N, C-alpha and C positions, 0 to 999 in steps of 0.2 A: 666831452670836456677837452679843451685845447691845451696841449702841453706848452704851446707858445705863451699862453696866458701866465702859467706858472713861471716860465723862464723870464718873462717880463718883470714880474714882481721880484724874483730872486735877484735879477740884475740891478733893480733899483735899491735893493736892501744891502747888497754886498759891501757898499762903502760905509754904511752905518754899522754893520756888524763885521768886525775885522777878523772873520774866520770863514772857512769853507762852509757854505750852506747849500742845501739842495733838497730835491723831492724824489722819492721813489714810488712806483706804482705797486699794485697788489702782487705783481710777479717779481718784485725786488729789483726792477730795472730802474736806473737813474734816468729820470725824464726831464729834470731841470737841475742846473747846478751853477754856482758862481765860477767854478773851474770848468770851462766848456769841454775840456778833454775827457772829463769823467762821464759825460752824457752817453748813455747807451751801455754803460758797465752794469754788471749784475752783482748785487751784494748778496752773495750766496749764504752768508751767515744770518741773514734776515729772512725769516719764513712766515707763513700764515699764522703760526702760533704766536710768534713775537709781535706780529702786526696787530693781533687782536687785543693787545694790552691797552688799557685805558690810561696808563700813566707813562711818563717818559722812561725809556730803557736805553741801556748802553751796550753797543756791539762794536768790538775792535776799536775802542777809544773814541767812537762817535756817539752822540746822544740823539735818540730818535723819539718822535711823538707822532702817533697815528692820528689821522683825521678823515673826515668824509661825512656824507649826509645819509648814508644807507645803514642797514643793520650791521654790516661788517665793514671794516676799514678798507677804504679804496686806495688811500695814499698814506705816506708818512714823510714828515719833514725831518731833516737831520742837520746837526751842527757839529763841527769838529770839536773834540774835547769832551771831558766828562765832569767838569767842575760846576759850581753853582751858576756861573754865568751861562754855561751851555744849557743848563736846565731851564733858566729863565728865557733865553733866546728861543729855544725850541718850542716852549709853550706859547709864547707870543706869536711866533711864526705859524704854529698850527691853528691858532684862533683866527689869525688874519687870512690865511689861505683857505680855511674852511668857510669863512663868511664870503670870501670872494667866489669860491666855487658855488656856494648856494645861490648867490646873486646871479652868477653866470647861467646856472641851470634854469633858474626861474625866468630869466630874461631871454635866453637864447635856445634853450633845449626844446626841440620840436616835439619830442615825445610828451613833455609836460603840457605843451600847447594843445596837442591833439587830445590828450586826456581831458583838459579843461573844456574843449569843444564838445566831445561826446557826452560828457557828464553835465553839460549846460552850466558850467561854472565860469563862463565868460559872456559878457554882454554881446548881443548880436552885432552892435555897431563897432565893437572892438576887434571882431574876428578878422576882418580883412585888413585892418591896420596892422595887427600883429603878424598876419601872414606875410604882408609886404616887408615888415621889419625882419622876418626870418628868411626872406627870399623863398617863400613856400609857394609851390604851384597850386593855386586854389581851384583851378577849373578842370582838372583831370578826373576821370571816373574812378571811384573807390567803393569799397564795400566793407561793412563791419561784420566780423565773426566773433561770437562770444563763446569761449571754451570754458565749460564748467567741469572741474575735476570732481569725480564722484568717488574716488578711492585714494586714500592717503598713502604716500610712499616717501622714502627718504630722498628721492631725486627732486630737483627743482624743475617743475614743469615749465616755468617761465623761461629758464635758461635753455631748455630743450627747444621750445617754440622759437625763441630768438635765433638759435642756430639754424632752424629750418628756414627762417626768413632773414638772412643776414644783411640785405640791402636796406640800411637804415635811412636812406634818402627817399625810399618809396614805400616801405612797409614799416609799420609801427606796432610793436608788441607792448601792451600796457597792462600792468597789474591793477585789477579793479578791487579785489579783496583777496582773502586767503584761498578761496576756491575758484575764483573767476578771473580769466585772462581775456582781454580784448585784442583782436588782431584787426588793424585797419590796413587794408591792402589796396595798392593801386592796381587796376586791372584794365584790360582793353575795353573800349566802348562796345556795347551790344554783345557782351559775353554771354554764352549760354548758361542757364542755371545749372545744367548738369556738370559743367566744368567747375562751378563753384562747389558743388557737392563732392566732386572728385578731390578738390583741394582740401575740403573739410575731412574727407575720408582719409587722406594721407596723414593728417594730423592725428586722427583717432588711431589709425593703424600703427604709426610710429610710437606713440605713447604707450599703446597696449602691448605690441609685440616686442619692442626693445627695452621698455622701462617698466612694464607691468603696471602702468597707470591707466585707469579707465576714465573716460570723459564723455560728455555729450557736447555737441556743437550746434548753436543757433546761428542761422544766416539771415542777415537783414537784406534789404533790397539795395541794388546798386544806385549810387547817387553821383551826380556831377555838380561840384561846388562844395566847398568845405563846410559851409553853413549847414548843409543837410546831413552831415555825418552823424549828428545827434539823433536824427530821425532813423537812420539805418541801425544805429546802436540800440535804440529803444525797440525796434522791430526784432532784432536778434534776441533781446530780452523776452519779448512776448512769445517768440517762437519756442524758446526753452520752457517758459511757463505753460504754454498750451500743450507742448509735447509731453510735459510731465503729467498732464491730466489725460490726454487722449491717445498719445503714441508712446507709451512707456517703454516699449521694446526697441524703439529707434534711437540711434546715437547721433543722427544728423537730421535736424529739423529746419526747413527753409520757410521763412515767412510767406513767400509767394505760394507755397503749397499747403497752407493751413486750411483753406477752404471754409466750410461751414464751422469748423472748430473755432476759428478766430471770432466769428460772430457770436457763437454760444458763450465763449469765454468772457465776452464783454457785457453779457446780460446780467441784470440784478437777480439775486436768488429768489426774491419774491415773485418776479415775473416768471421765472423758471418753474417754481412750484405751482403757480396758477396754470401754466401751460400743461404740466403733467396731469393736473386734476381734470382739465378739459379733455385731454386726449384719452385718458383711461377712465371714462365715466362708468363703464360697465364693471371694471375690475382693476385693481392695482397692479402695477408692473412687478411688485414683489410676489404676486401670485404665480409668476412664471418660474419654473424650476431651472436648474443649471443646464440640463439636457435640452430643454426647449430654447433657452437663450443661445446655446451653442449652435443649434439647428438654424436659428434666425441669423446668426453671424455668418455661417457658411452660405446661407441662401443669398445674403447680400453680397458676399465675396464672389459668388457665381452669377451675379447680375440677374437675379430673380429667375434663373433657369432651373425648373424643377428636375428635369432629367439629369443635368450636370451635377446639381447639388446632391441628388440621391446617390449618384455614382461616387462622388467624393466622400459621402458619409457611409458608404457601403450598406445602404438600406434600399428596400424595394421602393419603387416610385409611389405606390399606393400608401406606403407607410409615411412617406414625407407629406403626401397630400393630407393624410389623416392628421398629422401634427399641425399643419397649416390651418386646417379647419378648427382644430382645438384652440389655436391662438386666436382665430377669428371669433370663436365663441366666448373666449375669456376677455378679450380686449375690444371687440367690435371692429377690428382692423384686419382687412384681407391683404396679406403681404404680396399676393400675386397681382394686386392692383397697384400701379405705379404711384399714385398719389398717396395711398395708404402706406406704402412702403417708405416713401419719403418722410411722412409724419412719424412713423415708428422709428426710423433711423435717427431723426433729430431728437426724438424723445429719449432714446437710449443714450445719446451724447449728453443731453441735458441732465439725465439721471447720474451719469458718470461725473459730470461737472459738479453737481450738488454734493456728491459723496466726497469729492476731493477738496471742495471749498465751501464747507458748511457755514462759515462766518465771514465770507468775503465782503458782504455788504451789511 
């Protein structure tokens, strides 16, 4: 919001209102005034508590009225005097300046524009027209990160993330809802995905170590062109959703690294159930106990290497071979064979998906 806009309105009104009028911000600094010499002064007797008042209030002989479009008051208008005229003037000024601020924000605020783009709340044909109106660089490379807060604290995660990315001409921090915050960040072309994960890691670590706030971060793909920001945002959403099912322990999930999980997540449950029935013709996957499933997991983690897996499980090689034979007998799949191992791996993921989303379709 431009202070010059407020000053322009105050300057036009000073002749109509034969009193000192002005505007202070949330830090009680005079940012616009009919007496130019007062701009920059701090009204120390006006604090956040008085600014939160929804009705006019009087401080040191001046009448104040808070206004703004957010949950807490961002500004207050003041008029010298504490009589009935001061009460009327200040309320009229507050309504006028609040409406002007709202119009200004809707028309010129880049953050609102970016929010409309990523949420698909603006027609494709209007995107570039609006971008030109805002002098917005449309063709640089950007990426969307979606930060989901998983633990509630008294601190404002939105404010913290804004402080981490203060360059408002290149980086945009947007409140999506109570628990989700989007970061649209300008980046260098051909940036490595590991650098994006480091960026996400810095957000997770800062929130966790300094403010005891836990979160997970989904990373979309990099895009060039403002129109594709919605695509990057949706990919970040998918990354979080897929990670919630298949990578519950990870705090950073990149859309580029979802692999088979992304494919499984997009399948209808009816098709998944049919696949499981076909794979496990000889016996249900439920017939495998927890020890056997843990053995299978370790076998996959060690790239189907019997010797390495037995060493990691602290069991004799023959014991592991016996377990694998038992799995083959129960399911008809020999995990030492690459094709059978792939089928079994996908089947486990499908089973996990069905458990997490029983009524998705």
